[in-house]
C-alpha positions in Angstrom: -7.5 -130.2 19.7 -7.3 -130.8 16.0 -3.5 -129.9 14.9 -3.2 -127.3 12.3 -1.5 -128.1 9.1 0.0 -124.8 8.5 -0.8 -125.2 4.4 -1.8 -121.9 2.9 -5.2 -122.1 1.4 -4.9 -121.0 -2.5 -8.2 -119.3 -3.8 -9.5 -120.7 -7.0 -9.7 -118.3 -10.1 -13.2 -116.6 -10.1 -15.4 -117.9 -12.7 -16.5 -115.6 -15.0 -19.8 -114.9 -16.9 -18.8 -113.2 -20.2 -20.6 -113.3 -23.4 -18.1 -113.6 -26.0 -18.1 -112.4 -29.6 -21.3 -114.5 -30.9 -23.5 -114.9 -34.0 -25.6 -112.0 -33.1 -22.5 -109.5 -32.8 -21.5 -110.7 -36.1 -24.8 -110.3 -37.6 -25.3 -107.1 -36.3 -21.8 -105.9 -37.7 -22.8 -107.5 -41.3 -26.0 -105.4 -41.3 -24.3 -102.0 -40.4 -21.7 -102.9 -43.3 -24.2 -103.7 -45.7 -26.0 -100.5 -45.0 -22.6 -98.4 -45.4 -21.6 -96.8 -48.5 -18.3 -97.2 -49.8 -18.7 -94.2 -52.4 -16.2 -91.5 -51.6 -17.6 -87.9 -51.1 -15.7 -85.5 -53.0 -16.2 -82.6 -50.4 -14.5 -84.7 -47.6 -11.0 -85.8 -47.1 -12.5 -88.9 -44.7 -12.5 -92.3 -45.9 -16.1 -93.7 -47.2 -18.2 -94.7 -44.3 -18.0 -98.2 -45.5 -14.3 -98.5 -45.0 -14.5 -97.0 -41.7 -17.3 -99.6 -40.7 -15.0 -102.1 -42.2 -11.9 -101.0 -40.2 -14.2 -101.0 -36.7 -15.8 -104.4 -37.6 -12.0 -106.1 -37.9 -10.7 -104.3 -34.7 -13.9 -105.7 -32.9 -12.8 -109.0 -33.9 -9.3 -108.9 -33.0 -9.8 -107.5 -29.7 -12.6 -110.1 -28.8 -10.4 -113.0 -29.7 -7.6 -111.6 -27.8 -9.8 -111.2 -24.6 -9.9 -115.0 -24.7 -6.1 -115.1 -25.0 -5.9 -112.6 -21.8 -8.6 -114.5 -19.8 -6.2 -117.6 -20.2 -3.1 -115.5 -19.5 -5.1 -114.5 -16.2 -5.5 -118.0 -15.1 -9.4 -117.5 -15.3 -9.5 -120.1 -18.2 -7.9 -123.3 -18.7 -6.0 -124.4 -21.8 -9.1 -126.4 -23.0 -11.6 -123.9 -22.1 -9.4 -121.4 -24.0 -9.4 -123.2 -27.0 -12.9 -124.2 -27.2 -13.9 -120.3 -26.9 -11.2 -119.6 -29.8 -12.6 -122.3 -31.7 -16.2 -120.9 -31.3 -15.6 -117.4 -32.4 -13.7 -118.8 -35.3 -16.4 -120.8 -36.7 -18.4 -117.6 -36.6 -15.9 -115.3 -38.2 -14.4 -117.7 -40.8 -18.1 -119.1 -41.8 -19.3 -118.9 -45.5 -19.6 -115.1 -46.6 -23.0 -114.0 -47.8 -23.6 -113.6 -51.5 -23.2 -110.6 -53.8 -20.8 -107.4 -52.9 -21.2 -107.8 -49.3 -19.8 -111.3 -49.4 -16.6 -110.0 -51.6 -16.1 -107.3 -48.3 -16.3 -110.0 -45.9 -13.8 -112.1 -47.5 -11.4 -109.0 -47.4 -11.9 -109.1 -43.7 -11.7 -112.8 -43.3 -8.2 -113.2 -45.0 -6.3 -111.6 -42.6 -8.0 -113.3 -39.6 -6.4 -116.5 -40.7 -3.2 -115.3 -39.1 -5.1 -114.3 -35.9 -6.5 -117.3 -35.2 -3.4 -119.7 -36.4 -1.3 -117.4 -34.0 -3.6 -117.7 -30.8 -3.8 -121.6 -31.4 0.1 -121.7 -31.7 0.7 -119.4 -28.7 -1.8 -121.8 -26.5 0.2 -124.6 -27.6 3.6 -123.2 -27.3 6.9 -123.8 -28.7 6.9 -121.0 -31.1 10.1 -119.3 -33.0 10.5 -115.7 -31.8 12.9 -114.5 -34.2 10.7 -112.2 -36.2 13.2 -110.7 -38.6 14.0 -113.8 -40.0 10.3 -115.1 -40.1 9.4 -112.1 -42.0 12.0 -112.9 -44.6 11.0 -116.5 -44.6 7.4 -115.7 -45.2 7.9 -113.3 -47.9 9.9 -116.1 -49.8 7.0 -118.7 -49.0 3.8 -116.7 -50.0 3.9 -117.2 -53.4 4.7 -120.8 -53.6 3.0 -122.1 -50.4 0.4 -120.3 -48.6 0.1 -122.6 -46.1 3.8 -122.7 -44.9 3.4 -118.7 -45.1 0.3 -119.1 -42.7 2.4 -121.4 -40.5 5.3 -118.8 -40.4 3.3 -115.8 -39.6 1.7 -117.8 -37.0 4.9 -117.7 -35.0 5.0 -114.0 -35.4 1.6 -113.5 -34.0 2.4 -115.9 -31.2 5.4 -113.8 -30.4 3.3 -110.5 -30.4 0.9 -112.4 -28.0 3.8 -113.0 -25.8 5.1 -109.7 -25.8 7.3 -109.4 -28.8 7.0 -106.0 -30.7 6.0 -106.2 -34.2 5.3 -105.4 -37.3 5.3 -101.8 -38.5 8.7 -101.6 -39.5 8.4 -104.6 -41.6 5.1 -103.6 -43.3 5.5 -102.1 -46.9 4.4 -98.5 -47.6 3.9 -99.4 -51.2 0.2 -100.9 -51.0 0.3 -101.7 -54.8 3.2 -104.2 -53.9 1.7 -105.8 -50.8 0.9 -109.4 -50.5 -1.0 -111.3 -48.4 1.6 -111.9 -46.1 1.9 -108.1 -45.7 -1.9 -108.3 -45.0 -1.0 -110.9 -42.2 1.9 -108.8 -41.1 -0.9 -105.7 -40.6 -3.0 -108.3 -38.7 0.1 -109.0 -36.4 0.5 -105.1 -35.8 -3.1 -105.0 -34.9 -2.7 -107.6 -32.3 0.2 -105.8 -31.1 -1.9 -103.0 -30.6 -4.8 -104.8 -29.1 -2.7 -106.6 -26.6 -1.4 -103.2 -25.5 -5.0 -101.9 -25.1 -5.5 -105.2 -22.9 -2.9 -104.9 -20.6 -4.7 -104.4 -17.6 -8.0 -106.4 -19.0 -9.7 -108.3 -16.4 -13.3 -109.0 -17.4 -16.2 -107.9 -15.3 -19.2 -109.9 -14.7 -21.4 -109.6 -18.1 -19.3 -107.0 -19.5 -19.4 -107.3 -23.5 -17.4 -104.4 -24.5 
């Protein structure tokens, strides 16, 4: 009779069929945005439709990207798979903007996403600084002198947020006229914070695109 080894068999993580953020999804959002009005209705206190669509567009990107990170955290994807998926989505989101007014709006959308993608890459690579208060101070000093350094600094903040740190509402300026690109990046980090909270129990079902 064969001798039992006594070794516990560890199940392999399930391989998921998941349709990530793709070109069709991006194009559909662009079409909706292009058809939306940015003119304020004097009879309504609501933001114009275009701004509401733009906000939904932005949130959809952030949540979709962070789903990749959650799948990596849940050991559904290897480091290499997560980096590959992230790069695919980044290529779509950061592609050349359309011409005309729509292109200008898309560029407004894209600038904050620099913080999203660099933060995700740094989180996956590891070795990031978690002293958020010092990083905010450093980034504010850098933004007017060296945008690349400021982006590197904010990527440490974003990576910390993905790792569970609380940020960044208290660091965001109330005066919108005094806001810099670094503040826009901090707002994106705050959105990442909200998105990670919403994905706390996320475990993708087969074929789920939401």
